[in-house]
C-alpha positions in Angstrom: -52.9 20.3 -94.2 -54.7 19.5 -97.4 -51.9 21.1 -99.4 -49.3 18.6 -97.9 -51.5 15.7 -99.0 -51.7 17.0 -102.6 -47.9 17.4 -102.8 -47.4 13.9 -101.5 -49.9 12.4 -104.0 -48.1 14.0 -106.9 -44.7 12.6 -106.0 -43.4 9.5 -107.9 -42.7 6.6 -105.5 -39.0 5.9 -104.9 -38.6 2.8 -107.1 -40.5 4.3 -110.0 -38.5 7.5 -109.8 -35.3 5.5 -110.0 -36.5 3.5 -113.0 -37.5 6.8 -114.8 -34.2 8.3 -114.0 -32.3 5.3 -115.3 -34.4 5.2 -118.5 -33.7 8.9 -119.0 -30.0 8.4 -118.7 -30.1 5.5 -121.1 -32.1 7.5 -123.6 -29.6 10.4 -123.5 -26.6 8.1 -123.8 -28.0 6.2 -126.8 -29.9 9.0 -128.6 -27.1 10.0 -131.0 -26.7 6.3 -131.9 -30.3 6.1 -133.1 -29.7 9.2 -135.2 -26.4 7.8 -136.6 -28.2 4.6 -137.7 -30.3 6.6 -140.1 -27.1 7.9 -141.8 -25.0 4.7 -141.5 -23.8 2.9 -144.6 -22.5 -0.5 -143.8 -22.7 -1.9 -140.3 -25.4 0.3 -138.6 -25.6 -2.0 -135.7 -22.2 -0.8 -134.5 -23.7 2.5 -133.5 -26.4 0.8 -131.4 -23.9 -1.6 -129.8 -21.5 1.2 -128.9 -23.0 4.5 -127.8 -19.5 6.1 -128.1 -19.9 5.5 -131.9 -23.1 7.4 -131.9 -21.5 10.3 -130.1 -18.5 10.2 -132.5 -21.0 10.5 -135.4 -22.6 13.5 -133.7 -19.2 15.1 -133.2 -18.3 14.5 -136.9 -21.7 15.9 -138.0 -21.4 19.1 -135.9 -17.8 19.8 -136.9 -18.4 19.0 -140.5 -21.4 21.2 -140.7 -19.4 24.4 -140.4 -19.6 25.8 -144.0 -19.3 22.5 -145.9 -18.8 22.7 -149.7 -21.6 20.2 -150.3 -24.0 21.1 -147.5 -27.2 20.3 -149.3 -28.5 17.4 -151.4 -28.9 19.8 -154.3 -25.3 20.9 -154.1 -24.1 17.3 -153.9 -26.3 16.3 -156.9 -25.0 19.2 -159.0 -21.4 18.2 -158.3 -22.2 14.5 -158.9 -23.9 15.4 -162.2 -20.7 17.2 -163.3 -18.3 14.4 -162.2 -20.4 11.5 -163.5 -22.0 13.1 -166.5 -21.5 10.4 -169.1 -20.4 7.0 -170.1 -19.5 4.7 -168.5 -21.1 6.0 -165.3 -24.0 8.5 -165.0 -25.1 9.9 -161.6 -28.8 9.7 -160.7 -28.8 10.3 -156.9 -26.9 11.3 -153.8 -27.5 10.5 -150.1 -25.6 11.7 -147.1 -24.1 8.8 -145.2 -21.5 8.1 -142.6 -19.0 5.8 -144.1 -16.6 3.5 -142.2 -12.8 4.1 -142.6 -12.7 1.0 -144.9 -15.9 0.3 -146.8 -16.6 -2.6 -149.1 -18.6 -0.9 -151.8 -21.8 -2.9 -152.5 -22.4 -4.2 -156.0 -26.0 -5.3 -156.9 -26.8 -8.4 -159.0 -26.0 -7.5 -162.6 -23.9 -4.4 -161.5 -20.4 -3.6 -162.6 -17.6 -4.7 -160.2 -15.0 -2.0 -159.6 -11.7 -2.7 -161.4 -8.8 -4.3 -159.5 -8.6 -3.4 -155.8 -11.1 -0.5 -156.1 -13.8 -2.5 -154.3 -12.8 -0.8 -151.1 -13.4 2.8 -150.4 -11.2 4.6 -147.9 -12.6 8.1 -147.4 -10.7 10.8 -145.5 -13.8 11.8 -143.4 -16.8 10.0 -142.1 -19.5 12.1 -143.8 -19.8 11.5 -147.5 -22.4 11.8 -150.2 -22.9 8.3 -151.6 -23.6 8.8 -155.3 -25.6 6.2 -157.1 -26.2 5.8 -160.8 -26.0 3.4 -163.7 -22.8 2.0 -165.2 -23.3 1.1 -168.9 -27.0 1.1 -168.5 -27.0 -1.6 -165.7 -28.9 -1.5 -162.4 -28.6 1.4 -159.9 -25.4 1.1 -157.9 -22.9 3.1 -156.0 -20.6 4.9 -158.5 -18.8 7.3 -156.2 -18.3 9.2 -152.9 -18.1 12.9 -152.5 -16.6 14.4 -149.4 -19.3 16.4 -147.5 -16.8 19.1 -146.3 -14.6 19.7 -149.4 -16.7 18.3 -152.3 -13.7 16.2 -153.5 -14.2 12.8 -155.0 -13.3 10.3 -152.3 -14.0 7.2 -154.4 -14.9 6.6 -158.1 -15.9 3.4 -159.8 -14.0 4.5 -162.9 -12.1 3.1 -164.6 -14.4 0.2 -165.0 -13.2 -3.2 -166.3 -12.9 -3.2 -170.1 -12.7 0.6 -170.4 -9.7 2.0 -172.2 -8.3 5.3 -171.0 
């Protein structure tokens, strides 16, 4: 009989078990959203508001990670250093981000505005390396996007206003 009492004392009461089970389900449903927020560029809150968005990010990350051309930060920076090697834009960093289908490229105070309608980036895929650097010696700003899978330039700040080509 003492064994039965021990088993009973280790069991979680009904309401507490239900709460733990619900909390576990919520954690599993939203877990990818919390990971996606770390990679989000733009509206990160969309991933938390909609768990399907977090799962879409996870799917994109898993499918894109199969032999990508720019699979590491070093590879991305090497490519960025070749593409943006000199005036007017020089690359200084690259960060892997998930970019919305239409992204208003941010411009810091004192930064160079992209020419014409180039203020919007429209990448083919969600995962991109956001390349930062300086344009004409100004502040650090986004100067380009490199596709994670292919390594192709998805968006480029050049030509910049006032530049002759």
